[in-house]
Each structure stands twice: as structure tokens, then as C-alpha cells.
NUPA-708408 format. One record per residue: residue in one letter; x negated, y negated, z negated of N, C-alpha, C in turn. Coordinates in steps of 0.2 Angstrom, whole numbers, plus 5000, padded with zeros to 4 digits. Layout:
! residues N
AXYZXYZXYZ ...
END
This chain:
! residues 418
M488647394884488547424890488547384896 A489147354897489347304903488747254903 D488547234898488047174897487547194900 I487247254897486547274899486647294907 A487147324909487147324917487147254921 Q487447224918487447144921486647114921 R486347134917485647094915485247144919 V485247194920484747244924485047214932 T485547214934485747194940485547134942 E485547074937485347014940484647014940 H484147044936483447054938483347084945 G483647134946483647184952483847124958 R484347084957484447034963483946994965 R483646964958483146924959482646944962 A482347014960481847044964481847054972 K482547064973482647084981482647014985 Q482746954981482646894985482046884986 A481646894982480846894982480546944986 A480846994987480347054991480447014999 A481046994999481146975006480646925010 L480446885005480046825005479246855006 L479146895000478546935000478346975007 A478846995009478747035016478547005021 T478546935022478346895027477746855026 T477346875020476646845018476146855021 T475546835022474946855025474546885019 A474146915022473646955017473246925014 H473146855016472746795014473146775008 Q473846765008474346745003474246804997 R474346854998474446894993473946914990 N473246904993472646904990472446854985 E472646794988472646714984473046744977 A473546764979474046784972473546834967 L473346874970472946924965472346894962 A472046844966471446814963471746754957 K472246744957472546684954472746724947 I473046794947473146824943472546844937 A471946864942471346894938471246834934 E471246764937471046694934471346704927 L472046704928472346684923472346734916 L472346794919472246854913471546824909 R471146814911470446794907470646724904 L471046664907471146624904471646624898 R472146664899472646674893472546734890 A471946764889471846814884471946804877 P471746744874471846734866472846754866 E473146724871473846724870474046794870 I473746834876474046894876473946944870 I473246924868473046974863473446944855 A473646894854474146874850474846904850 E475046914856475746934857475647034855 N475047044858474847124856474847134851 A474647104846474647104838475247104835 R475747084838476347094836476547174836 D476447184843476647254845476247314840 M475547284839475147334835475447334827 Q475647284825475947284819476447334818 A476947314822477547354823477347424823 G476847444827476747504829476547544823 E476047514819475847534813476347544807 Q476747494808477447514802477947564806 A477947574812478347634814477947694813 G477347694811476947754810476647794817 L476547744823476347764828475647804827 S475347854830474747884830474347844832 S473547874828473147834832472947824839 A473047874841472947894849473447834853 M474147834851474547784854474447714852 L474047694846473947634844473347624848 D472947654851472247654854472447624861 R473047664864473247644870473547584871 L473947564864474147504866473647444864 K473247444861472947394860472547354865 L472547294865472247244869471747204865 D471047194869470647144867470347114872 E469747064871469647024877469147074882 V468947134880468447184883469047224889 R469647234885470247274890470447224893 I470547174893471047124897470447104903 G469747104901469247084905469147144911 K469447204908469447264913470047274917 I470547244914471247234918471147194923 A470947134921470747084928470147104933 A469747144931469347164936469647224940 A470047254938470547304941470847274946 V471047204946471647174949471147154955 E470447124954469947104958469847164964 E469747224960469747284965470347294970 I470847284967471447294972471447244978 L471147174974471147124981470647144986 L470147174985469747194989469847254995 L470447294994470747344997470947315003 P470847365010471147325015471947325016 D472147265020472847255019473147325022 P473747335018474247395020474647375025 L474847315027475447305031475047285038 G475647285043475447275048475047335053 R474947375050474447435053474847475058 V474647485065474947505069474747585068 L475347615066475147695065475247735071 E475647725075475747755082475947705086 E475747715093476047685099476047715106 W476547705109476647735115477147695120 T476947705127477547675131477947735135 R478447725136479047785137479047775146 P479247815149479247805157479547755159 N480047725155480547675158480247615156 G479647605153479147545153479347515145 L479847545141479847525134479147535130 H478847485127478347495124478447505115 I478347565112478547565106477847575101 Q478147525095477547525089477847555083 K477547585080477647615073477247585067 I477547535064477047485059477147495052 A476747485048476747485042477247425038 V477647435035478047375032478047385023 P478147345020478447355013478947385012 L479047435005479647465004480247425001 G480147354998480547324996480447304989 V480847324984480847324977480647384972 I480247384969480047454968480047454960 G480447494957480547494950480147544946 I479747504940479347554938479547554929 I479547624928479847644921479247664917 Y478847644913478447674910478347674901 E477747684899477847684892477147664889 S476947654883476347644879475847594883 R475647614888474947564890475347494894 P475047444889475247384893474947374898 N474347394900474047384906474347404913 V474847454912475147484917475547424920 T475947364916476147314918475747264924 V475147264924474747234928474547264934 D474247344931474147384939474647394942 A475247414939475847434944476047374949 A476147304945476347254948475947214954 T475247224952474847204958474747244963 L474847324962474747364968475347354972 C475947344969476647334973476447264978 L476247204973476147134977475647154983 K475147194982474647194987474947224994 A475547274993475847294998476547255000 G476547194997477047165000477647164997 N477947204990478347224986478547184982 A479047164980479347144974479347204967 V479347194962479347244956479747234951 L480147274949480447274943480247324937 L480047294932479747324926480147344921 R480047404918480347414911479847464908 G479547414902479047464899479347484893 G479047524888479147544882479347494876 S479647514872479947454866479247454862 E478747504861478147494857477647444860 A477747424867477247364870477647314872 L478247294869478747244873478447184873 Y478147154867477847094867477247084872 S476847124872476247144877476447134884 N476847174885477147184891477347114895 L477747074891478047014892477646964893 A477046954888476446914889476146924896 L475946984898475547004904476146984910 A476647004909477246984915477146914916 G477246884911477346804911476746764915 V476046794913475446784917475546804925 L475846854926475846874934476346824938 R476846804934477446774937477146694937 E476746684933476446604933475946604938 A475546654940475046654946475446644951 L475946694953476446684958476646624960 E476846584956477146514956476546474957 A475946484955475546434956475246434963 V475246494967475146494975475646494979 G476246474976476846454980477246514982 L477246574978477646634980478146644974 P478646674976479146674970478946714964 A479246674958478946704952479346784950 S479946784955480346844954480046904959 G479546884961479046954964478847004958 V478946984952478847014947479447004941 E479847054941480347044935480247104930 I480447084925480347124919480847124914 L481147174912481747194908481447164900 D481747114897481447084891481947114884 F482247174886482547214881482347294882 T482447324877482147394877482747444876 D483347424875483947474876483847544881 R483947594879483847644883484347654889 A484847624888485347624893485047584900 A484547534898484247514903484047554909 V483747614906483447664911483947704916 G484447704913485047734917485247684923 E485347614921485447564925485047544930 M484547534928483947554934483947604939 A483947664936484147734941484647714945 R485147684945485747684948485747614953 L485247574951485247504956485147504963 D485347554966485147574973485347514979 Q485747454976485947404980485247354980 Y484847364975484247324975483547354976 L483547414972482947454972482847494978 S482147514981482047544986481647614984 L481447604978481147664974481047664967 I480947704963480847714956480247764955 V479747744951479147784948479147784942 P479547834938479347834931478747864929 R478447844924477747854922477847864915 G477747934911477847944905477848014903 G478248044898478348104896478848134900 H478948204898479448234903480148224902 S480248204896481048184895481148114898 L480748074898480948004902480948024910 I480548054912480648074918481248104922 R481448174917482148204916482748154917 A482648104912483248054912483348014918 V482647994921482647944926483047994932 V482748064933482948094939483648114939 E483948134933484648164932485148094934 N484948044932485447984933485247944939 A484847954944484547914948485147924955 T485147864957485447854964484947824969 V484347794965483847774969483347834970 P483047824976482447884977481947884971 V481747934970481247934963480547964966 I480047934964479447974966479147984958 K478948054957478748074950478248124949 H478048104943477448164942477748214935 D478048264937478448304932477848324926 R477348354929476848374924476248404928 G475748424924475248434927475048514929 M475048564925474748624925474248644931 A473648614931473148644935472848714934 Q472648734939472648794939472048824944 I471548854941470948874945470848954946 Y470648984952470549044953469749064955 V469449104950468749124951468749184955 D468549194962468549234967468149294964 E468149344969467649404968466949384968 T466649344972466049334973465949244971 C465549224967465449154968464749134964 D464449074964463949054960464149044953 L463749074949463949084942463849014939 D463348984939463148924936463748874937 L463848874944464348824948465048844944 A465248904943465948914940465948894934 V465448904930465448884922465448814921 Q465148784926465048714927465748674928 V466148704934466648684936467248694932 V467248744928467948754924467848724918 H467148724916466948674909467248594910 N467148574915467148504917468048504917 A468448534921469048544921469348544915 K469248594909469548594904469248544898 V468648544898468348504892468248434893 Q468048414899467748344899468348284897 R469048294898469548264895470148314895 P470448334890470848394890471548364890 G471648304888472348274887472548234894 V472348264899472648214907472948274911 C473348254914473648294919473248344924 N472548324926472248354931471748404926 A471748404920471448464917471748534918 V471348584919471548644920471748674914 E472448714915472748754910472848824911 N472948854918472748934918472148944922 L471948984920471349014924471349074926 Y471249104932471249174935470649204937 V470349264935469649274937469649344940 H469549364947469549424949469249474946 V469449534944469249594941468549624942 A468449614947467649624950467149584947 N467349524946466849474944466749464935 Q466549514933466449514925465949464922 A465449474927464949414924465249344924 A465549314929465849264928466549254922 L466849304921467249294916466849284909 Q466349334908465849324902465649264902 A465349244906465049174905465449114904 I466049114908466549054907466949054900 L467049114898467249134891466849114885 A466249114886465649104880465549024881 D465549004887465548934887466048884884 L466548904885467248874883467248884876 R467048934874467248954866466748914863 E466048904866465548864862465848794862 A466248774867466448694867466948694863 G467348734860467848734855468648744859 V468548794863469248794867469548864865 E470148854864470548924862470648964867 I470549024868470749064873471349104873 R471949094877472449134877472549194882 G472249244881472049294887472649354887 C472549374894472949444895472549504891 P472849564891472649614888471849634891 R471849634897470949634899470549564897 V470749514896470349474894470149494886 L470749504882470549514875470149584875 A470149624880469549694880468849654881 A468849604884468149564885467949524880 C468549514877468349454872468849454866 P468649504861469049514856469349454852 E468949414852469049354847469649304851 C469849314856470249274860470949294858 V471549244859472049254857472649274862 P473049334861473449354865473949304868 A473949314874474349244878475049284878 A475549224876476349244876476449224884 E477049244886477349234892477349154893 E477649114888477749054889477049004891 D476549044889475849004889475848994896 W475949034901475749024907476048954911 D476548944909476948874909476948814906 T476548834902476348764896475748714898 E475948654897475448614899475148584892 Y474548614890474348614884474148534882 L473848514886473448444886473048434879 D472648494878472248514873471648554874 L471248564871470648624871470848704870 I471548714874471748784875471848784882 L471648864883471648874890471948944892 S472348964896472649034896472249064902 V472149124901471649154906471849224907 K472049244913472049304916471649334919 V471449404920471049444925471549474931 V471549454936471849474943471449534946 D471949574951471549624954471349604961 S471649544963471549524970471649454971 M471549424977471649354978472449354980 E472749414982473449404983473749384976 Q473549424972473949424965473649354963 A473049314963473049254961473449204964 L473549214971474049174974474649174971 E475049234970475649254968475749214960 E475049214957475149194950475249114951 I474749084955474849014956475448984958 A475749004962476448994964476849014960 A476949054956477349054951477349004945 H476748974945476648944938476448854940 S476348854947476148784949476748734947 S476448664946476848604947476748564954 G476448604957476348564964475748514964 L475448504958474948454958474248464961 T473948514957473248514959472948594956 E472748634962472448694961471648704963 A471348744961470648754964470448824965 I470048844970469748904969468848904970 I468548944967467848944966467649004969 T467249014973467049054978466549064983 D466149094984465549084989465849114996 D466449134997466849175002467149125007 Y466849105013467249055017467949065018 E468049125021468649145023469249135017 D468949165012469449155004469549075003 A469049055005469148975002469548935007 E469548955014469948935019470648955019 R470749015016471349045016471849005010 F471248995005471748974997471848894999 L471448865002471648795005472248785008 R472248835012472848835018473448855016 E473548915011474048935008474348915002 V473948884999474148844991474648784993 D475348774991475548714991475648684987 S475048654985475048594980474848514983 A474848474980474648404983473948394983 C473448424980472848424980472548494978 V472148524984471848584983471048584984 Y470748614980470048614980469648664981 H469148664985468648734984467948714981 N467748744976467048724972467048654970 A467648624967467648564963468148564957 S468048524953468448514948469148484948 T469648504946470348474946470348414943 R469948384940469948304936469748264942 F469648284950469548224953470248204955 T470748244954471548214956471748154954 D471448104957471548024954471247974960 G471747924960471747884965471047854966 G470747834960470047794959469647844962 E469647904960469147964963469147984970 F469847974973469847974979469847914984 G469547874981469247804985469947754986 L470347784984471147734986471247664982 G470647654977470647594973471147624967 A471547574964472147604960472647634960 E472947674956473547704959474147674954 I474747684959475447694953475547744951 G475347804952475547864949475247924954 I475347974952475248044955475748084956 S475948094963476648124964476548194964 T477148224963477048304964477748324968 D478048254971478548264975478248284983 K478648274988478348294995478648224999 L479148194997479448135000479448074996 H479248024998478848005003478048005003 A477848014997477248014995476948074990 R476348104992476148164988475448154985 G475348184980474848164976474548094974 P473848064973473748004970474047944975 M474447904972474847854976474447784975 G474147764981473847694982474247654985 V473847594987474247534991474647564997 R474247605001474647625008475347675006 E475447715000475947744999476447704996 L476347634996476847584993477147555000 T477147585005477447565012477847605014 S478147575019478647625024478347605031 Y478747595035478647585042479147565046 K479247535052479747535055479447525064 Y479947525068479747535075479847465078 L479447445082479347385086479547405093 V479947385097480147415104480247355108 R479647345113479747285118479747315124 G480347275127480547295135480647235139 E480847255145480847195149481547205153 G482147205150482847215151483047285153 Q482747335150482947405150483547425148 V484047445151484647465148484747545148 R485147585144485147655144485647685149 K485547725153485947755158486247805156 
END
């Protein structure tokens, strides 16, 4: 255990040294590094694929599911897409040096609040090796160093990709330690990273509930987490019927296994037409409906909902549906079961829509649109490092601007405090 702590600490120390240098770089220097990363990813694709094959073979022997193996696999096309994503990040506006606010005090002091890097960001993640590049390049764009800890199932792939990132940094004259990666997968390393507050400014865990809880429960470093999805939709008393069917269908069926797919649906008791149309559409699409007694009365083929269903993130073609007597009841149900990620209302009533947008306390709140848009790319942020269900310091999809902090620059002419 002491050896693991020492190794994690050494990675953190090197990353913090690099972060001090990266914080002084220009946008041109950081973009030059990103361009070199994209170039070398394409150039080194055969070596990356060879290392990925080692992970794929080990995964097959370990009995990983076909879905897990698909997420793990890298080929020329996927590496090309990873490189293209780096080039998209390159084109994003520079997030550093922005003047967020400025003012002059009566005593003549001029104060500016400007965007600066966070420092060293720890990323703990599972399965997808593309996260190695996505996370690291987002951090680099914002002038941060990064300490990566990937899952054991993608060890060789992650090391190969991180090697390319480090090679690119050195090639343009920046410190290779701007990207540090743990080359061992002992679970104890997660706890050590979570307590590395002398070197890390922030940790972002990306993975299942158990991983996130393990990080949060051990952390002395600030954590930005996405605990679970649990997206919810309320269909109001009046709405466009076709729009309601279309939005709910998209939110549940288009890609059910993701965090922004709807899991709970509430329908106003007076809108039986919407309830019938939505249920018919979803059942035709193969969705299992778990309903309250009034839903079962309208659709005897549906399954009775258990109490735990209203807090279950299915990530599957299953939906919990409840008929509510009023918007007040819908708001109470949403508040009781929300993860704080994303909720939506479908309504023609402007005042109801505005009330819902104002009162629902989630990172992303929609009127007449699918919850599936909760995504950095869909919001026009470019790539994202994750989606935060926290409120400090970032909330919702996290792009490069959310990987910055700020400081105050105060310019005077000899002022002293009296």
C-alpha cells in the first residue's frame, strides 16, 4: 500500500510541476500541442491498435460482455474520430485570460476578474479508452495538467494513447508531464488519488455508481460527479399531442442506455389523450411500462410499478409512468425522485412552462424538447469532460470553460487602506 501511495504521489508531483508551466502558455502553444496530438494519433494508429488488441484478448478471456468489448475496441476509423475530436477542441475559443468582470473602486483601484486554469485535474474512468484523449485534451486546452487513472480492462490502450499525448507535448516544447497516467490498476490507487489534495485541484470520476461513491467517500480533493441520470418528463394538462408523443419517444427510445434518457413520466389526469397516445407509441416500440393504478386502468397490459421503480435508472427500454392530479403534484414527484440532472415539461401553457423552468432545481430543464439534448456537444460546448449533477463549481455539461477558475487582478497607484 505504501508503494502505491508513493507512486501515485510521484505522478501527482510531476503533474503539478507541469501545470505551473502550462498555466503560462499562450493559446497558440496549446493549440499547437493539440494539432500535434491529432497528427500523431493518426500516425501511431497501428501501434495503438496493437496494444488495444491485447486488451481485447484479455477482455474476451475475462468474459466481458459484447457491449463492453465494443466500447473497448479501437480501429483506424475510431482513432480517426478521436483525432477529429481533438481538432474540434483546438478550434474552440481560448478559455483563459477572459475578463469575466471588471470595475474601478472609488479609491481608484482597478479590479479585473479573469479566467485561469484550475491546475491538475484527476480523471478516474472506466471502459472507453477514448476518454484518455478526450479528457486530457480538454484539460490541456484550458491550460491544466491531468492525472489519468483508467480501468484495468483498457490498460494497454490507455497507456498507448497517453504515450502519444506525452510525445506530442514534448515535440512542441511543453512538459510531457502535462499528461500523467497511472500504469497500474490496483484499486487502492483510486483512494490515493482522491486524497492527493496537495497536488490535485479537482477529481472527475466517470463510471458506475460504485466507482463514484468510492471516490466521493474517500476524497479530500474536490469532486465533480455525475451520480446518475433519472431524467423525468411531465406532460401537462394541455399540449400538442403529436409533439408529446415525439418528444417522449425520443427521450426513451432513441438511446435508452444513456444518462439523459427519460426514466419517469408524469401525465396530468385531464390529458387522457396524451396518455393513451404516448403509451401506445412506446409499447409499439418495445418499451415496458411500469405504471401506477390509473395507468393500469388505461392500459391493463402494463406492469404495476413498485415503489423502488420511481428511483431506478433503468438504462433500458423500461419506463415508469404515473398519472398526477395537478402540476403541483408533478413538481413534488419530480423533486422527490430527481438526481438533479435533467427534467422536461411538455405543455402549451406559457405560464406553466415558465413556472416549471423556474422551480425545477436541475442542471438542465426543458420546455417541449427531449431530455436527450443534455450533452456538451448538443449544447455547442464542443467536447465535454462529463455532466455534473453538483452545483459547485460546475453544473451540467462541462466543457473547457468549466475547467477554469478565476483570480482577481488589482491595479493601483500607491493606494493604502485606512
